[in-house]
Each structure stands twice: as C-alpha cells, then as structure tokens.
C-alpha positions in Angstrom: 139.0 83.3 -16.2 136.5 84.8 -13.8 133.0 86.0 -14.7 133.9 89.7 -14.3 136.7 89.4 -16.9 134.4 87.6 -19.3 131.8 90.4 -18.9 134.4 93.1 -19.3 135.7 91.5 -22.6 132.1 91.2 -23.9 131.3 94.9 -23.0 134.6 96.0 -24.7 133.6 94.0 -27.9 130.2 95.5 -27.9 131.6 99.0 -27.5 134.2 98.7 -30.1 132.4 96.6 -32.8 128.7 97.0 -32.0 126.7 95.7 -35.0 129.8 94.2 -36.5 129.6 91.3 -34.0 127.7 88.3 -35.3 128.7 86.3 -32.2 131.4 86.2 -29.6 132.3 83.7 -26.9 134.9 83.0 -24.3 135.2 79.2 -24.1 137.4 76.5 -22.6 140.3 75.7 -24.9 140.1 72.0 -23.9 136.4 71.3 -24.7 134.9 74.4 -26.3 132.4 74.9 -23.5 131.3 78.5 -23.5 131.5 80.5 -20.3 130.0 83.7 -21.7 129.3 85.6 -24.8 127.2 87.7 -27.2 124.8 85.8 -29.4 126.6 82.7 -28.3 127.3 80.0 -30.9 127.9 76.9 -28.9 128.7 74.7 -31.9 131.0 77.3 -33.3 132.9 77.6 -30.0 133.4 73.8 -29.8 134.5 73.7 -33.5 137.0 76.6 -33.0 138.5 74.9 -29.9 139.1 71.8 -32.1 140.5 73.9 -34.9 143.0 75.6 -32.6 144.3 72.2 -31.3 144.7 71.0 -34.9 146.4 74.2 -36.0 148.8 74.1 -33.0 149.7 70.5 -33.8 150.2 71.1 -37.5 152.4 74.2 -36.9 154.6 72.4 -34.4 154.9 69.4 -36.7 156.1 71.8 -39.4 158.9 72.9 -37.1 157.5 76.3 -36.0 157.2 77.4 -32.4 153.5 77.7 -32.3 150.5 80.0 -32.9 150.8 83.8 -32.5 148.4 85.8 -30.4 145.4 85.2 -32.8 144.3 83.5 -36.0 141.8 84.6 -38.6 139.6 82.6 -40.9 137.5 84.3 -43.6 134.1 82.7 -44.1 131.9 83.6 -47.1 132.4 87.2 -48.5 131.5 89.2 -45.4 132.3 87.0 -42.4 135.5 86.3 -40.5 136.2 84.2 -37.4 138.9 85.7 -35.1 140.3 83.4 -32.5 142.4 84.6 -29.6 144.0 81.7 -27.6 144.5 82.8 -24.0 145.9 79.7 -22.2 143.1 77.6 -20.8 140.5 79.8 -22.6 139.9 81.2 -26.1 137.9 84.1 -27.3 136.2 83.4 -30.6 134.6 86.3 -32.5 132.5 86.1 -35.6 132.7 89.5 -37.4 130.5 90.9 -40.1 133.3 92.5 -42.2 130.8 94.7 -44.0 130.0 96.4 -40.7 133.3 96.2 -38.8 136.7 97.2 -40.2 139.3 94.4 -39.9 142.0 97.0 -39.2 140.1 98.0 -36.1 139.8 94.3 -35.1 143.5 93.5 -35.6 145.0 96.7 -34.3 142.7 97.7 -31.5 140.3 95.0 -30.5 142.6 92.0 -30.2 145.3 93.9 -28.2 142.5 95.3 -26.0 141.1 91.8 -25.3 144.6 90.5 -24.4 145.1 93.4 -22.1 141.8 92.8 -20.3 142.5 89.1 -20.0 145.9 89.7 -18.4 144.4 91.7 -15.5 
C-alpha cells in the first residue's frame, strides 16, 4: 500500500468520524508495523495484527472459510476496535462509540476504506 493511499484513508476517516476517532492505523498484517495513522497506537496495531492471525486460524480450524471484510471488538462501555484486513495490510480503528455512531462506521466508513484501498 503506498503512502498516498494511507493518507487518503486517514483523511477519509477524519472527515467521516472526526472526534469519534481515538486512534487509527494502517499496519503490516505480518508484524503490526504501522505505516501511517491518526493518534497512532503502535502497541495496539501490533496486538491487533496478532489477534487477526489467531482469529483466522480459529475460524479455519472450526471449518469456516475465513474472516469477512472486518471484525469488531467492543472494549469498555464506549470504545470499539474495528479491524479491516486488506491482504498484506490491515486498518485498525479505535472508535469512541459515544461520539461516532456504529451504523455509520459499519455501513459507510468500512465500505469507503475498502474502496479507497482497491484503487
């Protein structure tokens, strides 16, 4: 993923979610190394990359085909981690659910990020 695409995704997130973003990163799926973000959380990116691998392995071991286009983890009462696997990279977004509506994230933001990443 090139730098221009990362910047475009981050600008899109900022435009759509504004103050609802706690942090967001695009990072390598293999090692969690961030290549760009908003209020980057380097430990969080590395952790989510590991969680994705574990989820993928568990899902396949259970006989399913694999992860869908994203997964969501709720954390505390007003925080959610949204992870969008995109091949060699992932987009991890920590959302303040008291400031950003999850319907917006699921129905607009995630498809928008996937569309930008395809270009």
